[in-house]
C-alpha positions in Angstrom: 0.1 -0.1 0.0 1.3 3.5 -0.9 2.5 5.6 2.1 0.9 8.7 0.5 -2.4 9.2 -0.8 -3.0 9.4 -4.4 -2.1 12.8 -6.2 -3.4 14.3 -9.2 -0.9 14.3 -12.2 1.8 17.0 -11.5 1.6 18.7 -14.9 -2.0 19.5 -14.1 -1.1 20.8 -10.7 1.7 22.8 -11.9 -0.7 24.5 -14.5 -3.2 25.2 -12.1 -0.8 26.8 -9.5 0.7 29.1 -12.2 -2.9 29.8 -13.5 -3.7 31.0 -10.0 -0.8 33.6 -10.0 -1.3 34.8 -13.7 -5.0 34.7 -14.0 -5.1 34.0 -17.6 -4.8 31.0 -19.6 -2.5 32.8 -22.3 -0.2 34.4 -19.5 -0.2 30.9 -18.0 1.1 29.5 -21.1 3.6 31.9 -22.0 5.1 31.6 -18.3 5.4 27.6 -18.7 6.5 27.8 -22.1 3.6 25.7 -23.5 0.6 26.2 -25.7 -2.8 27.7 -24.1 -4.6 24.6 -25.3 -2.3 22.5 -23.1 -2.8 24.7 -20.2 -6.6 24.4 -20.8 -6.5 20.6 -20.9 -4.4 20.5 -17.7 -6.9 22.6 -16.0 -10.0 20.6 -17.1 -8.1 17.3 -16.2 -7.5 18.5 -12.7 -11.2 19.6 -12.4 -12.2 16.2 -13.6 -9.7 14.6 -11.1 -10.9 16.4 -8.1 -14.7 16.4 -9.2 -15.0 20.2 -8.6 -14.8 23.4 -10.8 -11.6 25.3 -10.1 -11.8 27.9 -12.9 -14.5 30.6 -13.2 -15.0 30.5 -17.1 -17.6 33.0 -17.2 -15.9 35.8 -15.0 -12.5 34.8 -15.3 -10.0 33.8 -12.5 -10.7 31.0 -9.8 -14.0 29.8 -8.4 -14.2 30.0 -4.5 -13.2 26.3 -4.3 -10.3 26.8 -6.8 -9.0 29.9 -4.6 -9.1 27.8 -1.5 -7.3 25.0 -3.2 -4.8 27.3 -4.8 -4.1 28.7 -1.4 -3.5 25.4 0.0 -1.0 24.0 -2.6 0.9 27.4 -3.3 3.0 27.1 -0.3 3.9 23.6 -1.2 5.3 24.8 -4.6 7.3 27.3 -2.9 8.8 24.8 -0.9 9.7 22.7 -3.9 11.2 25.6 -5.5 13.3 26.5 -2.5 14.5 23.1 -1.8 15.4 22.4 -5.5 17.4 25.7 -5.6 19.3 24.7 -2.6 20.0 21.0 -3.9 21.0 22.4 -7.2 23.5 24.8 -6.0 26.4 25.5 -8.4 25.0 23.0 -10.9 22.3 25.6 -12.0 25.0 27.3 -14.3 22.5 29.2 -16.3 21.3 32.4 -14.6 17.9 33.9 -15.4 18.3 37.8 -15.0 15.5 40.1 -15.6 16.4 44.0 -16.1 14.8 47.2 -16.9 14.7 47.4 -20.7 16.9 50.6 -20.7 19.7 49.4 -18.7 19.7 46.1 -20.4 19.9 47.6 -23.8 22.1 50.5 -23.3 24.6 49.0 -20.8 24.3 45.6 -19.5 24.1 43.4 -22.9 27.4 44.9 -24.1 29.1 43.7 -21.1 27.6 40.2 -20.5 30.5 38.5 -22.7 32.9 39.6 -20.2 31.0 37.6 -17.8 31.3 34.6 -19.9 34.9 35.0 -20.4 35.5 35.2 -16.6 33.2 32.2 -15.9 33.5 29.8 -18.7 30.5 27.4 -18.7 28.1 29.7 -16.8 25.8 31.5 -19.1 23.2 34.5 -18.2 19.9 34.7 -19.8 18.9 38.3 -19.9 15.4 39.3 -20.2 14.5 42.9 -20.5 11.0 43.6 -18.7 9.0 46.3 -17.3 7.6 44.0 -14.7 9.6 42.5 -12.0 9.7 38.7 -11.6 8.2 36.9 -8.8 11.2 35.7 -7.0 9.3 33.9 -4.5 8.0 31.5 -7.3 11.7 31.6 -8.7 10.5 33.2 -12.1 14.3 34.4 -12.2 17.4 34.2 -10.4 17.9 37.8 -9.9 16.3 41.3 -11.0 18.2 44.5 -11.9 15.7 47.3 -11.5 15.4 51.0 -10.9 13.9 52.1 -7.6 13.4 55.8 -6.8 14.0 57.1 -3.4 10.7 58.2 -3.1 8.8 55.1 -3.7 11.2 52.3 -2.6 9.0 49.5 -1.2 9.6 49.0 2.5 7.4 46.0 3.0 9.1 43.2 1.1 8.8 39.6 1.7 11.5 38.7 4.3 13.1 36.3 1.8 13.7 39.1 -0.7 17.2 40.8 -0.6 17.8 44.0 -2.5 21.2 45.3 -3.0 22.0 48.9 -4.5 24.6 48.5 -7.3 24.4 51.7 -9.3 23.1 55.0 -8.0 23.6 57.3 -11.1 23.7 61.1 -11.3 20.5 62.3 -13.1 20.8 65.3 -15.6 18.8 66.8 -18.3 19.7 66.3 -21.9 18.5 67.6 -25.3 19.2 67.4 -29.1 22.0 70.1 -29.5 20.1 71.6 -32.8 16.7 71.8 -31.4 15.3 75.1 -32.4 13.5 75.9 -29.2 17.0 75.4 -27.4 18.7 78.1 -29.3 15.9 80.4 -28.4 16.1 79.8 -24.8 19.8 79.6 -23.6 20.0 77.3 -20.3 22.2 79.0 -17.7 20.4 78.0 -14.6 18.1 75.1 -13.6 15.0 77.3 -13.7 15.5 78.1 -17.3 14.5 74.5 -18.1 10.8 75.5 -17.1 10.5 77.4 -20.5 11.4 74.3 -22.6 9.6 71.2 -23.4 9.9 68.7 -20.8 9.6 64.8 -21.6 8.0 62.8 -18.7 8.0 59.1 -18.0 4.8 57.9 -16.1 4.6 61.1 -13.9 6.5 64.3 -13.1 8.1 63.1 -9.7 11.5 63.0 -11.0 11.3 66.3 -12.5 9.9 67.7 -9.3 12.7 66.2 -7.3 15.3 67.3 -9.5 14.1 70.7 -9.5 14.0 70.6 -5.6 17.3 69.6 -5.4 18.3 72.8 -7.2 16.1 75.0 -4.8 13.4 75.3 -7.5 9.7 74.9 -6.6 8.1 74.7 -10.0 4.7 74.6 -11.5 5.7 72.3 -14.2 4.3 73.1 -17.7 2.4 70.5 -19.3 4.6 67.6 -20.6 5.8 67.7 -24.1 5.2 63.9 -24.1 4.6 61.2 -21.5 6.4 58.2 -22.7 6.5 55.8 -19.7 10.1 54.5 -19.9 13.6 56.2 -19.4 15.0 55.0 -22.5 11.9 56.2 -24.6 12.4 59.7 -23.1 15.8 59.4 -24.2 14.9 58.5 -27.8 12.5 61.6 -27.9 15.2 63.9 -26.6 17.5 62.6 -29.3 14.7 63.5 -32.0 14.5 67.0 -30.7 11.2 66.6 -29.2 12.1 67.9 -25.7 14.3 67.6 -22.5 14.9 64.2 -20.8 16.2 63.5 -17.6 18.5 60.5 -18.0 21.9 59.1 -16.9 25.0 58.1 -18.3 24.2 54.5 -18.1 21.7 55.0 -20.5 22.9 58.0 -22.6 26.8 57.6 -22.8 26.6 56.6 -26.4 24.2 59.4 -27.2 26.5 61.9 -25.4 29.7 60.6 -27.1 28.1 60.8 -30.6 26.7 64.3 -29.8 23.1 63.1 -30.6 22.3 64.8 -27.2 24.1 67.0 -25.1 23.9 67.6 -21.2 22.3 70.9 -20.4 24.2 72.7 -17.7 27.3 70.4 -18.0 30.4 72.2 -16.2 28.1 74.9 -14.8 28.2 75.0 -10.9 24.6 76.0 -10.8 23.8 72.5 -11.9 24.5 70.0 -9.0 24.8 66.0 -9.2 21.4 64.8 -8.2 20.5 61.1 -7.5 16.9 60.2 -7.5 17.2 56.5 -7.0 19.3 53.4 -7.7 19.4 50.3 -9.9 19.0 47.4 -7.4 20.1 43.8 -7.8 17.2 41.9 -6.3 17.5 38.1 -5.4 15.7 35.5 -3.3 17.4 34.9 -0.1 17.9 31.1 -1.1 19.2 31.4 -4.5 21.1 34.7 -3.7 23.7 32.6 -1.5 24.6 30.3 -4.4 28.0 30.8 -5.8 26.9 31.7 -9.3 24.7 34.5 -8.2 27.5 35.8 -5.7 29.9 35.8 -8.8 27.3 37.6 -11.0 26.9 40.1 -8.3 30.8 40.7 -7.7 31.1 40.8 -11.6 28.3 43.5 -11.6 29.9 45.6 -9.1 33.4 45.5 -10.8 31.7 46.5 -14.2 30.0 49.6 -12.5 33.5 50.5 -10.8 35.0 50.6 -14.2 32.7 53.5 -15.4 33.8 57.1 -15.1 33.3 58.4 -11.4 30.9 61.2 -12.5 28.3 58.7 -14.0 27.3 58.2 -10.3 26.1 60.6 -7.8 27.9 59.3 -4.8 
């Protein structure tokens, strides 16, 4: 006689656990790397096995019974992931790293071959993403993401470890031949208020930057709202307005003259930091040798950059 009660097929359980987190069949299929038809079959098979409806196919999401069952099995999946991560140790030679798209495109990707040369046999899979991975569910080994000082989360899960690795100096840039720039020379920070300002998702960073220079502005309507830092940089490059950026994103554009730093060398413009890029890991996986090596390498890469790229 078996010493454990009969369990449903693991593939069906895994699909259901993932569906409970993602809420949509197609999102679950993408996360698991299978077709949505396979996910649907697994969900239906689990419902048949249990003899109860788990998925609300009218309103979406889980039924009450499904939510209750998911709450009971999800911790078991977390324990399986944690135990597996510990057991694999250094054997997990492929690191899954997510990153803000701008930093991935403009700085990190070009440097990854150096990590491979220093650590032969260890590969990094880099995924640019606006959304952070669920490290408690081990969607990735690490995440490199921008957090503003004004909204850094204080209530993280106790198993999440966040380490600042880049604290960049943030400064305004614009296309050097923009006609509106010729008409309004910039000799002090307040002069920027006469220019078209490019925003990401809100005006918080401009407000903080101006406040650091002793200016309490009423900001003009944004010239454009572009949601991502590397998109505001592209717009500045095209002459659409002034973007706040940092050298980790804008070094190539600055070197080629596609944009110029407004106020460069002017003592009225102070070094300003608005936040930092943090390397975030799960407590268990973050202590493995591959991730420690990646964190050490990342710190070394940052140290090789010019000192004025960082605010502190």
